[in-house]
Backbone as a chain_set.jsonl record, in Angstrom:
{"seq": "MLGFNKNTGLRALHNLRNEGLLDFQRGRGITVAGTPQQGAVVAKVRELVEFCRLQGYQRDEVIRIIEGLPRRSPSGSDRRGQEPQQRVGSSYCPVSRL", "coords": {"N": [[22.2, 11.286, -15.236], [19.95, 10.597, -12.34], [20.57, 11.65, -9.801], [20.427, 9.926, -7.614], [20.981, 7.057, -5.602], [20.392, 4.184, -7.959], [19.463, 2.04, -6.872], [17.489, 2.814, -4.625], [15.652, 4.369, -6.213], [14.751, 2.187, -7.359], [13.314, 0.553, -5.502], [11.925, 2.424, -4.358], [9.752, 2.576, -6.58], [8.972, -0.819, -6.391], [7.905, -0.48, -3.691], [5.677, 1.08, -4.239], [4.299, -0.354, -6.044], [3.846, -2.628, -4.257], [1.878, -0.892, -2.999], [-0.122, -1.051, -4.722], [-0.642, 0.816, -6.094], [1.313, 1.16, -8.89], [1.703, -0.822, -12.085], [3.506, -2.802, -12.647], [4.513, -4.441, -15.961], [6.049, -6.524, -17.774], [8.041, -5.57, -20.528], [6.275, -3.611, -21.302], [6.168, -1.564, -19.804], [6.232, 0.649, -16.964], [2.906, 1.239, -15.459], [0.366, 3.568, -13.981], [-1.208, 2.217, -11.731], [-3.326, 2.82, -9.655], [-5.522, 4.844, -7.158], [-4.535, 6.962, -5.007], [-6.213, 6.454, -2.878], [-6.823, 3.633, -3.471], [-4.851, 2.923, -3.21], [-4.389, 2.814, -0.022], [-6.4, 1.423, 0.518], [-5.349, -1.202, -0.522], [-3.036, -1.407, 1.447], [-3.965, -1.647, 3.778], [-5.942, -3.949, 3.72], [-3.957, -5.849, 3.127], [-2.812, -5.967, 5.422], [-5.047, -6.524, 7.399], [-4.848, -9.447, 6.138], [-2.52, -10.384, 6.503], [-2.633, -10.303, 9.616], [-4.674, -12.734, 9.846], [-3.629, -14.716, 8.871], [-1.766, -15.096, 10.788], [-3.025, -15.799, 12.589], [-3.921, -18.07, 12.156], [-6.026, -18.645, 9.704], [-6.906, -19.311, 6.728], [-6.81, -18.441, 3.193], [-8.928, -19.058, 1.68], [-10.751, -19.124, 3.533], [-11.185, -16.208, 4.448], [-12.098, -14.807, 2.786], [-14.308, -15.809, 2.456], [-15.387, -14.729, 5.138], [-14.956, -12.122, 4.597], [-16.977, -12.207, 2.532], [-19.207, -12.669, 4.147], [-19.643, -10.275, 5.714], [-21.988, -7.358, 6.115], [-23.123, -5.364, 2.822], [-23.567, -2.73, 3.282], [-23.195, 0.381, 5.204], [-23.4, 0.285, 8.556], [-25.134, 2.761, 9.093], [-26.63, 2.624, 6.625], [-26.107, 3.473, 4.619], [-23.746, 3.632, 1.386], [-20.713, 4.278, 1.826], [-18.226, 4.775, -0.121], [-15.959, 6.534, -1.367], [-16.264, 8.836, 0.018], [-15.563, 11.217, 2.316], [-13.926, 10.18, 5.578], [-15.536, 9.468, 8.376], [-15.684, 10.605, 11.559], [-17.108, 10.624, 15.086], [-18.033, 13.272, 16.845], [-19.102, 14.407, 19.54], [-22.574, 15.007, 18.983], [-22.632, 15.112, 16.699], [-21.192, 14.503, 13.16], [-17.75, 14.39, 11.667], [-15.538, 15.354, 9.039], [-12.676, 13.034, 8.813], [-9.319, 14.261, 8.611], [-6.955, 12.98, 5.779], [-4.374, 10.749, 5.72]], "CA": [[22.406, 11.073, -14.136], [19.334, 11.358, -11.423], [21.196, 12.458, -8.253], [20.317, 9.578, -6.6], [21.204, 5.595, -6.162], [19.528, 3.479, -8.759], [18.581, 0.912, -5.625], [17.006, 3.431, -3.819], [14.563, 4.245, -6.852], [13.972, 0.844, -7.535], [12.878, -0.281, -4.049], [10.423, 3.042, -4.466], [8.491, 1.782, -7.523], [8.866, -1.616, -5.748], [7.036, -0.198, -2.468], [4.277, 1.776, -5.115], [3.833, -0.912, -6.845], [3.416, -3.141, -3.624], [0.832, -0.527, -1.991], [-1.352, -1.168, -5.7], [-0.206, 2.625, -7.02], [2.092, 0.852, -10.093], [1.466, -2.005, -12.657], [4.488, -3.442, -13.904], [4.357, -5.441, -17.267], [6.991, -6.873, -19.112], [7.576, -5.399, -22.207], [5.394, -2.877, -21.655], [6.727, -0.718, -18.519], [5.388, 0.815, -15.565], [1.719, 1.926, -15.481], [-0.574, 3.756, -12.978], [-2.289, 1.186, -11.651], [-4.617, 3.159, -8.978], [-5.35, 6.026, -6.732], [-4.535, 6.65, -3.264], [-6.818, 5.948, -1.732], [-6.964, 2.508, -3.642], [-3.333, 2.21, -2.473], [-4.595, 2.824, 1.169], [-6.994, -0.005, 1.105], [-4.765, -1.976, -0.838], [-2.259, -1.628, 2.153], [-4.85, -2.233, 4.989], [-5.847, -5.709, 3.359], [-2.785, -6.693, 3.209], [-2.289, -5.848, 7.136], [-5.493, -7.673, 7.396], [-4.142, -10.818, 5.193], [-1.133, -11.352, 7.317], [-3.301, -10.94, 10.828], [-5.486, -13.535, 9.9], [-2.582, -16.116, 8.536], [-0.733, -15.505, 11.87], [-4.314, -16.711, 13.341], [-4.173, -19.425, 11.808], [-6.7, -18.782, 8.673], [-6.673, -19.85, 5.523], [-7.345, -17.368, 2.626], [-11.026, -18.95, 1.529], [-11.817, -18.54, 4.89], [-11.137, -14.46, 5.047], [-12.677, -14.479, 1.597], [-15.989, -16.677, 2.965], [-16.027, -14.156, 6.173], [-15.154, -10.619, 3.999], [-18.446, -12.307, 1.788], [-20.284, -13.106, 4.763], [-19.745, -8.957, 5.871], [-22.97, -6.554, 4.981], [-22.634, -4.902, 2.177], [-23.597, -1.377, 3.169], [-22.297, 0.663, 6.499], [-24.3, 0.369, 10.1], [-26.263, 3.712, 9.019], [-27.37, 2.246, 5.763], [-25.627, 4.275, 3.047], [-22.903, 3.15, 1.066], [-20.142, 5.308, 2.009], [-17.377, 4.589, -0.59], [-15.602, 7.534, -1.926], [-16.296, 9.89, 0.54], [-14.398, 11.31, 3.24], [-14.191, 9.033, 6.624], [-16.07, 10.148, 9.931], [-15.778, 10.401, 12.988], [-17.764, 11.133, 15.487], [-17.711, 14.475, 17.483], [-20.241, 14.875, 20.247], [-23.354, 14.368, 18.519], [-22.542, 15.135, 15.081], [-19.907, 13.914, 12.254], [-17.311, 15.55, 10.549], [-14.24, 14.294, 8.174], [-11.448, 13.009, 9.5], [-8.276, 14.177, 7.396], [-6.726, 12.32, 5.265], [-2.948, 10.873, 5.8]], "C": [[21.271, 11.595, -13.196], [19.618, 11.908, -10.456], [20.797, 11.226, -7.252], [20.514, 7.888, -7.026], [20.068, 5.024, -7.033], [18.581, 2.382, -7.782], [17.782, 1.889, -4.668], [15.578, 3.764, -4.79], [13.952, 2.705, -7.542], [13.053, 0.171, -6.235], [11.55, 0.977, -3.421], [9.478, 2.764, -5.373], [8.417, 0.65, -7.051], [7.559, -1.548, -4.331], [5.842, 0.985, -2.784], [3.593, 0.835, -5.684], [3.347, -2.228, -5.479], [1.631, -2.019, -2.709], [-0.073, -0.319, -3.486], [-1.218, 0.096, -6.175], [0.397, 1.982, -8.629], [1.805, -0.217, -10.22], [2.785, -2.253, -13.224], [4.129, -4.646, -14.69], [5.441, -5.265, -18.111], [6.759, -6.556, -20.359], [6.572, -3.733, -22.252], [5.547, -1.155, -20.233], [6.001, -1.086, -17.514], [4.068, 1.983, -15.61], [1.348, 2.249, -14.212], [-1.804, 2.923, -12.478], [-4.198, 2.135, -10.472], [-4.323, 4.348, -8.28], [-4.831, 6.032, -5.456], [-4.933, 6.515, -2.846], [-7.397, 4.44, -2.161], [-5.926, 1.759, -2.76], [-3.321, 2.086, -1.023], [-5.324, 1.553, 1.491], [-6.362, -1.328, 0.503], [-3.354, -2.596, 0.792], [-3.226, -2.187, 3.6], [-5.393, -3.941, 4.905], [-4.82, -6.5, 3.394], [-2.257, -6.827, 4.475], [-3.078, -6.998, 7.568], [-4.946, -9.179, 7.409], [-3.338, -11.458, 6.556], [-1.881, -11.38, 9.244], [-3.637, -12.273, 10.748], [-4.718, -14.939, 9.658], [-2.148, -16.328, 9.757], [-2.289, -16.16, 12.917], [-4.949, -17.914, 13.034], [-5.486, -19.53, 10.334], [-6.303, -18.686, 7.64], [-6.874, -18.811, 3.884], [-8.767, -17.436, 1.846], [-11.432, -18.749, 2.154], [-11.975, -17.382, 5.076], [-11.874, -14.4, 4.145], [-14.44, -15.104, 2.025], [-15.906, -15.376, 4.234], [-15.977, -12.796, 5.469], [-16.831, -10.698, 3.54], [-19.552, -12.121, 2.443], [-20.932, -11.352, 5.663], [-21.37, -8.07, 4.936], [-22.449, -5.751, 4.09], [-22.722, -2.939, 2.564], [-23.068, -1.023, 4.924], [-23.413, 0.816, 7.663], [-25.422, 1.574, 9.539], [-26.791, 3.835, 7.947], [-27.229, 2.947, 4.595], [-24.566, 3.808, 2.486], [-21.674, 4.104, 1.097], [-18.731, 5.534, 1.04], [-17.079, 5.608, -1.526], [-15.475, 8.941, -1.652], [-15.906, 9.87, 1.745], [-14.788, 10.637, 5.013], [-15.091, 9.866, 7.57], [-15.765, 10.041, 10.931], [-16.65, 11.36, 14.205], [-17.157, 12.589, 16.577], [-19.126, 15.041, 18.311], [-21.319, 14.309, 19.227], [-23.648, 14.478, 16.92], [-21.028, 14.793, 14.428], [-19.207, 14.718, 11.765], [-15.99, 14.876, 10.187], [-13.403, 14.406, 9.416], [-10.549, 13.34, 8.626], [-7.803, 13.012, 7.24], [-4.807, 12.379, 5.6], [-2.336, 11.146, 4.783]], "O": [[21.274, 12.813, -13.016], [18.869, 12.818, -10.099], [20.833, 11.501, -6.052], [20.342, 7.41, -8.148], [18.904, 5.371, -6.834], [17.408, 2.039, -7.926], [17.437, 1.249, -3.675], [14.484, 3.496, -4.293], [12.875, 2.424, -8.067], [12.188, -0.696, -6.354], [10.672, 0.791, -2.578], [8.312, 2.697, -4.983], [7.192, 0.537, -7.091], [6.637, -2.334, -4.111], [5.24, 1.629, -1.925], [2.389, 0.982, -5.894], [2.335, -2.838, -5.823], [0.677, -2.485, -2.085], [-0.81, 0.666, -3.435], [-2.156, 0.329, -6.938], [-0.21, 2.447, -9.594], [1.574, -0.941, -9.252], [3.046, -1.828, -14.349], [3.576, -5.647, -14.236], [5.754, -4.347, -18.87], [5.863, -6.902, -21.129], [6.362, -3.015, -23.23], [4.968, -0.073, -20.128], [5.438, -2.11, -17.131], [4.179, 3.201, -15.748], [1.745, 1.561, -13.272], [-2.996, 2.994, -12.777], [-5.42, 2.032, -10.578], [-3.276, 4.965, -8.478], [-4.716, 4.963, -4.856], [-4.409, 6.248, -1.764], [-8.278, 3.942, -1.46], [-5.928, 0.752, -2.052], [-2.437, 1.378, -0.542], [-5.047, 0.781, 2.409], [-6.741, -2.425, 0.915], [-2.962, -3.737, 1.034], [-2.913, -3.18, 4.257], [-5.271, -4.836, 5.741], [-4.822, -7.701, 3.664], [-1.371, -7.645, 4.723], [-2.607, -8.064, 7.964], [-4.69, -9.885, 8.385], [-3.464, -12.459, 7.262], [-1.647, -12.327, 9.994], [-3.032, -13.068, 11.467], [-5.08, -16.02, 10.121], [-2.03, -17.497, 10.123], [-2.214, -16.943, 13.864], [-5.956, -18.523, 13.396], [-5.785, -20.684, 10.028], [-5.313, -17.989, 7.42], [-8.007, -18.504, 4.256], [-9.5, -16.514, 1.489], [-12.52, -18.181, 2.06], [-12.878, -17.106, 5.864], [-12.817, -13.714, 4.539], [-15.508, -14.571, 1.723], [-17.019, -14.876, 4.068], [-16.998, -12.141, 5.676], [-17.712, -9.894, 3.845], [-20.602, -11.667, 1.987], [-22.073, -11.157, 6.081], [-21.713, -8.123, 3.755], [-21.331, -5.301, 4.34], [-21.957, -2.105, 2.079], [-22.672, -1.884, 5.71], [-24.323, 1.618, 7.452], [-26.607, 1.242, 9.578], [-27.469, 4.847, 7.77], [-28.074, 3.026, 3.703], [-24.03, 3.23, 3.431], [-21.704, 4.865, 0.129], [-18.05, 6.495, 1.398], [-17.812, 5.697, -2.511], [-15.005, 9.869, -2.311], [-15.822, 8.817, 2.376], [-15.925, 10.717, 5.478], [-15.251, 11.057, 7.301], [-15.479, 8.878, 11.216], [-16.769, 12.584, 14.154], [-15.987, 12.745, 16.924], [-19.959, 15.838, 17.878], [-21.065, 13.255, 18.643], [-24.567, 14.063, 16.214], [-19.967, 14.818, 15.052], [-19.676, 15.78, 11.356], [-15.445, 14.017, 10.879], [-13.314, 15.153, 10.39], [-10.755, 12.763, 7.558], [-7.95, 12.08, 8.031], [-4.098, 13.381, 5.696], [-1.111, 11.261, 4.811]]}, "num_chains": 1, "name": "protein.A"}
């Protein structure tokens, strides 16, 4: 016995899957699918998709909008994998992650 309700455990596993952290494969079990950072991105993308749906956009329209965005940040550097930055006075400092 694990000391918690089976339904609570299943709900937690499904939440982690929905966040992009776990992958459920029939016959293979559950594997870790991503990092916490990827999970955070997946959560934000889901929020964006839901917002766009409520605004009347179709999936292909949202994809076209995203593909039309510049590939680099306004500062000209690709910041993927780096700490998010917050402007403080005239300099930047890392923002703590949740």
